[in-house]
C-alpha positions in Angstrom: 89.1 95.3 119.7 91.7 98.1 119.0 90.5 101.4 117.6 91.9 102.7 114.3 94.4 105.6 114.6 93.6 107.2 111.3 90.5 107.6 109.1 92.3 107.0 105.8 95.7 107.5 104.2 95.1 111.2 103.7 94.4 111.7 107.4 97.5 109.6 108.2 99.6 111.9 106.0 98.3 115.0 107.7 99.2 113.5 111.1 102.7 112.5 109.8 103.2 116.0 108.3 102.9 117.5 111.8 105.8 115.3 112.9 107.8 116.5 109.9 107.1 120.3 110.3 110.8 121.1 110.5 111.0 120.4 106.8 108.2 122.7 105.8 109.1 124.8 102.7 112.7 123.9 102.7 114.1 124.3 99.2 116.4 121.3 99.5 113.7 118.9 100.6 111.4 116.6 98.7 109.0 113.7 99.4 109.4 110.3 97.8 106.4 107.9 98.3 106.4 104.2 97.9 103.5 102.9 95.7 100.9 102.3 95.9 99.6 102.9 99.4 102.3 105.3 100.3 101.4 107.7 97.6 98.2 109.1 99.1 100.1 109.5 102.4 103.1 111.2 100.7 100.8 113.5 98.7 99.2 114.7 102.0 102.7 115.2 103.5 104.0 117.1 100.4 100.9 119.4 100.3 101.1 120.2 104.0 104.8 121.0 103.9 104.9 122.7 100.5 107.4 120.2 99.0 107.7 118.5 95.6 106.4 114.9 95.4 107.7 111.9 93.4 107.3 108.2 93.5 110.0 105.6 94.3 109.0 102.1 93.0 109.7 99.1 95.2 108.3 95.6 94.8 108.0 92.9 97.4 109.4 89.5 96.6 106.8 87.0 97.8 107.5 83.4 98.7 106.3 81.1 95.9 102.9 79.7 96.9 102.7 82.2 99.8 103.1 85.4 98.0 101.8 87.6 100.8 104.9 86.5 102.8 107.9 88.7 101.9 111.2 87.0 101.4 112.7 90.3 100.2 112.2 93.3 98.0 113.7 95.1 95.0 113.9 98.8 94.3 114.8 101.1 91.4 118.5 101.0 90.8 118.8 97.2 90.8 118.9 96.8 94.6 117.7 93.5 96.1 117.3 93.0 99.8 116.5 89.5 101.1 115.1 88.3 104.4 118.0 86.0 105.2 116.5 84.5 108.4 113.3 83.6 106.5 115.3 82.1 103.6 117.2 79.8 106.0 113.8 78.4 107.0 112.6 77.7 103.5 113.6 75.1 100.9 113.8 77.4 97.9 116.3 77.0 95.1 118.3 79.9 93.6 116.3 79.4 90.4 113.0 79.9 92.3 114.3 83.1 93.9 115.6 84.4 90.6 112.3 83.7 88.9 110.4 85.8 91.4 113.0 88.5 91.2 112.8 88.6 87.3 109.0 88.8 87.3 108.9 91.6 89.9 111.7 93.5 88.1 109.5 93.6 85.0 106.6 94.8 87.0 108.7 97.5 88.7 109.8 98.8 85.2 106.1 98.7 84.0 105.0 100.7 87.0 107.7 103.3 86.7 106.7 104.0 83.1 103.0 104.1 84.0 103.3 106.3 87.1 105.7 108.8 85.6 103.9 109.2 82.3 107.1 110.5 80.7 108.2 112.7 83.6 111.8 112.4 84.7 112.4 111.4 88.3 113.2 114.2 90.7 116.9 114.7 91.4 117.8 113.5 94.9 121.6 114.0 95.0 122.6 116.4 97.8 118.9 116.9 98.8 116.9 116.0 101.9 114.6 113.1 101.1 111.5 112.2 103.1 110.8 108.6 102.2 107.1 107.9 103.0 104.9 104.8 103.1 101.5 104.1 104.8 103.1 101.9 107.5 105.9 99.5 108.4 105.2 95.9 109.1 108.4 93.8 108.3 110.3 96.8 106.8 111.7 94.8 103.9 110.2 97.1 101.3 111.4 100.2 103.0 114.9 98.8 103.5 115.3 98.1 99.8 114.1 101.6 99.0 116.5 103.2 101.5 119.5 101.3 100.2 118.6 102.2 96.6 118.3 105.8 97.5 121.6 105.9 99.3 123.2 105.0 95.9 121.9 108.4 94.6 123.8 110.3 97.3 121.1 112.3 99.1 122.4 114.8 101.7 119.9 113.4 104.3 117.5 110.5 104.2 114.5 110.4 106.5 112.2 107.4 106.7 108.7 108.6 107.6 105.5 106.5 108.3 102.3 107.2 110.2 102.5 103.8 112.0 104.9 100.9 112.3 105.9 98.0 114.4 108.3 99.1 117.0 111.0 96.5 116.2 110.7 97.2 112.4 111.1 101.0 113.0 114.2 100.4 115.2 115.7 97.9 112.8 115.7 100.6 110.0 117.8 103.1 112.0 121.0 102.1 110.3 119.4 102.7 106.9 118.5 106.4 107.3 119.6 109.5 109.1 116.3 109.7 110.9 113.2 107.5 111.4 109.9 109.1 112.1 107.2 106.6 113.1 104.3 108.8 114.2 102.7 105.9 116.1 104.0 102.5 117.3 101.0 100.6 118.6 101.5 97.2 120.3 100.7 94.6 119.4 101.0 95.8 115.8 99.5 93.0 113.8 99.3 94.7 110.4 99.3 98.2 108.8 95.6 98.1 107.8 94.5 97.5 111.4 95.2 101.1 112.2 93.1 102.6 109.5 89.3 103.0 109.5 89.3 103.0 105.7 92.1 101.1 104.0 91.2 100.2 100.4 93.8 99.1 97.9 95.3 102.1 96.1 94.8 101.9 92.4 97.3 102.7 89.6 94.8 105.4 88.4 94.8 107.1 91.8 98.6 107.1 91.9 98.7 108.6 88.4 96.2 111.3 89.4 98.0 112.2 92.6 101.4 112.4 90.9 100.0 114.3 88.0 98.3 116.9 90.2 94.7 115.9 89.3 93.7 115.1 92.9 
């Protein structure tokens, strides 16, 4: 049995921050974390590097009846990224795909209102953005986030995760100026395999971390 690489998401964020030390204290840089699990990692990174933290909401589009399987993802800004190879294997109608997209779009808007609590999003134009999650499995969620952020004209976009599948990390190179995958264990299996403690991050924890209460 493979040993975990990290105790929890905070520990993973501290490990990741060491790989991102070149950005410490830079006035043009900020951390954007993908909720929910990426927020504790991003919070640890932001604290270690002395950078501002914000959230960037992305929602997986699950296959109807097999919701854990991602057929794509959506992100703030109306971006939708689909897993075309998977869709070619499925017998889904456009109406089914649109129904899932509509439901997840409503949930995305709800979470943005909840997490921000009235705070405006940080400005990313002409800044260096460290886009953080707790790991990369398929990469669909991160790809949607990266494409949405590109529409906001950052000066530099860095995708940063504590652990990821090798192929997924490499496949994202065209979406960012740099990819930092602190560890790439093989076989990868799933993100949670590499954490000793990996509970589901709650909305309340996300709110507390973003509001500076943790």
